[in-house]
C-alpha positions as CSV (number, residue, x, y, z in Angstrom):
1,X,40.2,45.7,-15.5
2,X,40.7,45.4,-11.7
3,X,37.3,46.0,-10.2
4,X,36.9,47.7,-6.8
5,X,33.5,47.2,-5.1
6,X,32.0,49.1,-2.2
7,X,32.8,48.6,1.4
8,X,30.7,49.7,4.4
9,X,32.9,52.7,5.0
10,X,32.1,54.0,1.5
11,X,28.4,54.4,2.2
12,X,28.8,55.7,5.8
13,X,27.9,59.3,4.9
14,X,25.0,58.3,2.6
15,X,23.5,56.3,5.4
16,X,24.0,59.1,8.0
17,X,22.3,61.6,5.7
18,X,19.4,59.4,4.9
19,X,18.7,57.7,8.2
20,X,20.5,59.9,10.8
21,X,24.0,60.2,12.2
22,X,23.5,57.5,14.8
23,X,22.8,54.8,12.1
24,X,25.7,52.5,11.2
25,X,26.2,50.0,8.4
26,X,26.9,46.5,9.9
27,X,27.4,44.8,6.5
28,X,27.3,45.5,2.8
29,X,26.5,42.5,0.6
30,X,27.0,42.8,-3.1
31,X,24.2,40.7,-4.6
32,X,24.8,38.3,-7.4
33,X,23.3,38.6,-10.9
34,X,23.9,42.3,-11.7
35,X,25.9,42.8,-14.9
36,X,25.2,46.5,-15.7
37,X,24.9,48.0,-12.3
38,X,26.0,47.1,-8.8
39,X,23.2,45.9,-6.4
40,X,24.0,45.9,-2.7
41,X,22.1,45.0,0.4
42,X,22.9,47.4,3.3
43,X,22.4,45.9,6.8
44,X,22.0,48.6,9.4
45,X,22.5,48.4,13.2
46,X,18.7,48.8,13.9
47,X,18.2,45.4,12.1
48,X,16.7,47.1,9.0
49,X,18.0,46.6,5.5
50,X,17.9,48.7,2.3
51,X,19.0,48.1,-1.3
52,X,21.6,50.3,-3.0
53,X,21.9,50.6,-6.8
54,X,25.3,51.9,-8.2
55,X,25.8,52.8,-11.8
56,X,29.5,53.0,-12.6
57,X,32.0,51.7,-15.1
58,X,33.4,49.3,-12.5
59,X,30.0,47.7,-11.9
60,X,29.3,47.3,-15.6
61,X,30.7,44.0,-17.1
62,X,29.3,44.5,-20.6
63,X,31.9,45.4,-23.3
64,X,30.7,47.7,-26.2
65,X,29.2,46.2,-29.3
66,X,27.9,47.4,-32.7
67,X,24.3,48.7,-32.3
68,X,21.4,49.7,-34.4
69,X,21.0,53.5,-33.9
70,X,17.2,53.5,-33.4
71,X,17.2,50.3,-31.3
72,X,15.3,51.4,-28.1
73,X,16.8,48.4,-26.1
74,X,20.4,49.6,-26.6
75,X,22.2,51.0,-23.5
76,X,19.3,50.3,-21.2
77,X,21.1,51.3,-18.0
78,X,21.5,54.4,-15.9
79,X,20.0,56.5,-13.1
80,X,18.0,58.8,-15.4
81,X,16.3,55.8,-17.1
82,X,15.6,54.3,-13.8
83,X,14.0,57.4,-12.3
84,X,11.9,58.1,-15.4
85,X,10.8,54.5,-15.7
86,X,10.1,54.1,-12.0
87,X,7.6,57.0,-12.1
88,X,5.9,55.7,-15.3
89,X,5.4,52.2,-13.8
90,X,4.2,53.6,-10.5
91,X,1.6,55.7,-12.5
92,X,0.0,52.5,-13.8
93,X,0.1,50.9,-10.4
94,X,2.9,48.4,-10.9
95,X,4.4,47.4,-7.6
96,X,8.0,48.5,-7.3
97,X,10.6,48.9,-4.5
98,X,9.9,52.3,-3.0
99,X,12.5,54.8,-4.1
100,X,14.1,56.4,-1.0
101,X,16.9,58.4,-2.5
102,X,18.3,59.2,-6.0
103,X,21.7,60.9,-6.2
104,X,22.8,61.9,-9.7
105,X,25.0,64.7,-8.4
106,X,27.6,62.2,-7.0
107,X,27.5,63.8,-3.5
108,X,28.2,60.5,-1.8
109,X,30.0,58.3,-4.3
110,X,31.8,58.7,-7.6
111,X,28.7,57.2,-9.3
112,X,25.0,57.7,-9.6
113,X,23.2,55.9,-6.9
114,X,19.7,55.0,-5.8
115,X,18.5,53.8,-2.3
116,X,15.5,51.6,-2.3
117,X,13.2,49.6,-0.1
118,X,14.3,46.1,0.5
119,X,11.3,43.8,-0.4
120,X,13.2,40.6,0.3
121,X,15.3,38.1,-1.5
122,X,12.6,35.7,-2.8
123,X,12.3,35.8,-6.5
124,X,9.2,34.5,-8.4
125,X,11.5,32.0,-10.1
126,X,12.6,30.5,-6.7
127,X,9.1,30.5,-5.4
128,X,7.8,28.6,-8.5
129,X,10.6,26.0,-8.0
130,X,9.9,25.6,-4.3
131,X,6.1,25.9,-4.1
132,X,4.3,26.2,-7.5
133,X,0.9,26.5,-5.8
134,X,2.1,29.5,-3.7
135,X,3.3,31.2,-6.9
136,X,-0.1,31.2,-8.6
137,X,-1.4,34.3,-6.8
138,X,1.8,36.4,-7.5
139,X,1.7,35.2,-11.2
140,X,-1.9,36.3,-11.6
141,X,-1.2,39.7,-10.0
142,X,1.9,40.1,-12.2
143,X,-0.3,39.3,-15.2
144,X,-2.7,42.1,-14.2
145,X,0.2,44.5,-13.9
146,X,1.4,43.5,-17.3
147,X,-2.0,44.1,-18.9
148,X,-2.0,47.6,-17.4
149,X,1.4,48.2,-18.9
150,X,0.6,46.7,-22.3
151,X,-2.6,48.7,-22.6
152,X,-0.9,52.0,-21.8
153,X,-0.3,53.3,-25.3
154,X,2.6,55.6,-26.1
155,X,2.8,58.2,-28.9
156,X,5.7,56.5,-30.6
157,X,8.2,53.7,-29.8
158,X,11.4,54.3,-27.8
159,X,12.8,54.9,-24.3
160,X,10.5,57.0,-22.2
161,X,13.2,59.6,-21.3
162,X,14.0,60.1,-25.0
163,X,10.3,60.5,-25.9
164,X,9.8,63.0,-23.1
165,X,12.8,65.1,-24.2
166,X,11.9,64.9,-27.9
167,X,15.1,63.0,-28.7
168,X,13.4,59.8,-29.9
169,X,13.2,59.5,-33.7
170,X,11.2,56.9,-35.5
171,X,11.7,56.9,-39.2
172,X,10.9,53.3,-39.9
173,X,8.8,50.3,-38.7
174,X,9.6,48.5,-35.4
175,X,10.0,45.1,-37.2
176,X,12.7,46.6,-39.4
177,X,14.6,47.8,-36.3
178,X,14.4,44.3,-34.9
179,X,15.6,42.7,-38.1
180,X,18.7,44.9,-38.2
181,X,19.3,44.2,-34.5
182,X,19.0,40.4,-35.1
183,X,21.4,40.5,-38.1
184,X,24.0,42.5,-36.2
185,X,23.8,39.9,-33.4
186,X,24.2,37.2,-36.0
187,X,27.2,38.8,-37.6
188,X,28.9,39.3,-34.2
189,X,28.1,35.8,-33.0
190,X,29.2,34.1,-36.3
191,X,32.7,35.5,-35.6
192,X,32.8,33.5,-32.3
193,X,31.2,30.3,-33.4
194,X,31.9,28.4,-36.7
195,X,28.5,26.7,-36.8
196,X,26.8,30.1,-37.0
197,X,29.3,31.2,-39.6
198,X,28.4,28.2,-41.7
199,X,24.7,28.8,-41.4
200,X,24.9,32.6,-41.5
201,X,23.1,33.1,-44.8
202,X,20.4,30.6,-44.0
203,X,19.7,32.2,-40.6
204,X,19.6,35.7,-42.2
205,X,17.2,34.4,-44.8
206,X,15.0,33.0,-42.2
207,X,14.9,36.3,-40.3
208,X,13.9,38.1,-43.5
209,X,11.3,35.5,-44.3
210,X,9.7,36.0,-40.8
211,X,9.8,39.8,-41.3
212,X,8.0,39.6,-44.7
213,X,5.0,38.0,-42.9
214,X,4.5,40.9,-40.5
215,X,1.8,43.4,-41.2
216,X,2.4,47.1,-40.5
217,X,1.1,48.4,-37.2
218,X,1.8,51.5,-35.1
219,X,0.5,50.8,-31.6
220,X,3.1,50.8,-28.9
221,X,2.5,49.6,-25.3
222,X,4.7,49.9,-22.2
223,X,7.1,46.9,-22.0
224,X,9.7,46.0,-19.5
225,X,12.0,44.6,-22.1
226,X,13.4,41.4,-20.5
227,X,11.0,40.4,-17.8
228,X,11.7,37.0,-16.4
229,X,10.7,35.4,-13.1
230,X,14.2,36.4,-11.7
231,X,13.2,40.0,-12.3
232,X,10.2,39.7,-10.0
233,X,10.6,39.6,-6.2
234,X,7.7,38.3,-4.0
235,X,7.0,40.0,-0.7
236,X,6.0,37.9,2.4
237,X,2.4,39.1,1.6
238,X,2.6,37.6,-1.9
239,X,3.0,40.8,-3.8
240,X,5.0,40.6,-7.1
241,X,7.5,43.4,-7.2
242,X,9.1,44.3,-10.5
243,X,12.9,45.1,-10.7
244,X,15.5,45.8,-13.3
245,X,13.3,48.4,-15.0
246,X,15.9,50.5,-16.9
247,X,14.9,48.8,-20.2
248,X,11.3,50.0,-20.0
249,X,10.2,51.3,-23.4
250,X,7.2,51.9,-25.6
251,X,7.3,49.2,-28.1
252,X,5.3,46.3,-29.6
253,X,3.9,44.2,-26.8
254,X,4.9,41.0,-28.8
255,X,8.5,41.7,-27.9
256,X,7.6,41.4,-24.2
257,X,5.5,38.3,-24.8
258,X,8.2,36.5,-26.8
259,X,10.4,36.9,-23.8
260,X,7.7,36.0,-21.3
261,X,6.9,32.8,-23.1
262,X,10.5,31.8,-23.1
263,X,11.2,32.7,-19.5
264,X,7.9,31.6,-17.8
265,X,7.4,28.4,-19.8
266,X,4.3,26.5,-18.7
267,X,3.4,29.2,-16.2
268,X,3.0,31.8,-19.0
269,X,-0.8,31.2,-19.4
270,X,-1.3,32.2,-15.8
271,X,-0.2,35.8,-16.9
272,X,-3.5,36.0,-19.0
273,X,-1.8,37.7,-21.9
274,X,-3.4,40.3,-24.2
275,X,-4.1,39.5,-27.9
276,X,-1.0,39.2,-30.0
277,X,0.0,39.2,-33.7
278,X,1.4,35.7,-34.2
279,X,3.7,36.7,-37.1
280,X,5.2,39.6,-35.2
281,X,5.6,37.3,-32.2
282,X,7.5,34.7,-34.2
283,X,9.9,37.2,-35.6
284,X,10.6,38.7,-32.2
285,X,11.0,35.3,-30.7
286,X,13.7,34.3,-33.2
287,X,15.5,37.7,-32.8
288,X,15.7,37.1,-29.1
289,X,17.3,33.7,-29.6
290,X,20.0,35.4,-31.7
291,X,20.4,38.1,-29.0
292,X,20.8,35.3,-26.4
293,X,23.7,33.9,-28.4
294,X,25.6,37.1,-29.1
295,X,25.3,38.8,-25.7
296,X,26.3,35.8,-23.6
297,X,29.3,35.0,-25.9
298,X,30.4,38.6,-25.7
299,X,30.2,38.9,-21.9
300,X,31.8,35.4,-21.5
301,X,35.0,37.0,-23.0
302,X,35.2,39.4,-20.0
303,X,35.9,39.0,-16.3
304,X,32.2,38.4,-15.6
305,X,32.0,36.0,-12.6
306,X,29.8,33.3,-14.1
307,X,31.2,33.0,-17.6
308,X,30.4,29.3,-17.9
309,X,26.7,30.0,-17.3
310,X,26.8,32.5,-20.1
311,X,28.5,30.0,-22.5
312,X,25.8,27.4,-21.6
313,X,23.1,29.9,-22.3
314,X,24.6,30.7,-25.7
315,X,24.9,27.0,-26.5
316,X,21.3,26.4,-25.7
317,X,20.2,29.2,-28.0
318,X,22.6,28.1,-30.8
319,X,20.8,24.8,-30.8
320,X,17.4,26.6,-31.0
321,X,18.6,28.9,-33.8
322,X,19.9,26.0,-36.0
323,X,17.0,23.7,-35.3
324,X,14.6,26.0,-37.0
325,X,16.6,25.7,-40.2
326,X,15.9,22.0,-40.3
327,X,12.1,22.6,-40.3
328,X,10.5,22.3,-43.8
329,X,9.8,25.7,-45.3
330,X,12.3,27.5,-43.2
């Protein structure tokens, strides 16, 4: 598809309504990294800046894929999810960009939009690379926020908006949802890579073996879903600010920690994690490896701007997925 992104003139009326008719947009910068929604920095003529989120088909690079019906991490995008999740995280004192405006009536653009506080462009990932010592405080504060989230217990698993509306249905165990999710990712990825096709049955067997070791449990905490150091901004005062929150769900906290271990690496202990079930953690860790093969290979077939990065990510995880099969007992 031919994508058309916003220009300063497109947001002129939105800015006038929010900040006054004498405010003008000097520049509109589309920020890199967004794949499901557009993220823009608006630079105004009084030297202030704000962030604009835009949910539209033209901003979403992801093609459709087969999904598991009760997978709470499917289709984790949209203004309704954002608004519900923003309120839930604020209630447990997680620092977020302040929500200035939410327009789901499309009064300003042919899309749902949100206007937010601009907390700056420094990610926790960049801060760790530049000055690991300076990142210690934000990491500790982030860990405290995560403990508040992970000890906030929900009545069932699923997206918060679905639970609130009564639309969430849980007829089976969370680990079985993740197994089905992992096997669908495997099936789709095996079509694109002959190594995975050759190892398909052994990978599937390993997934089922991991699932058999997991004991039943029905306690669900509040999890971000894919929190990495690139999803945390750090203010000039050193506050960690969580972003990309549309995937927030009630689910097993091991899902979050499998992701955190992978993304934070040797800084993970600084998050002071809660107690975890090692068997559930290992299943979820391997399921995420398979997701990080299928998703990147799928989006690499589109017009996404950084397709080679996605191919490299998939390759890294293919190596991880196959290496486990060489381990005795796998």
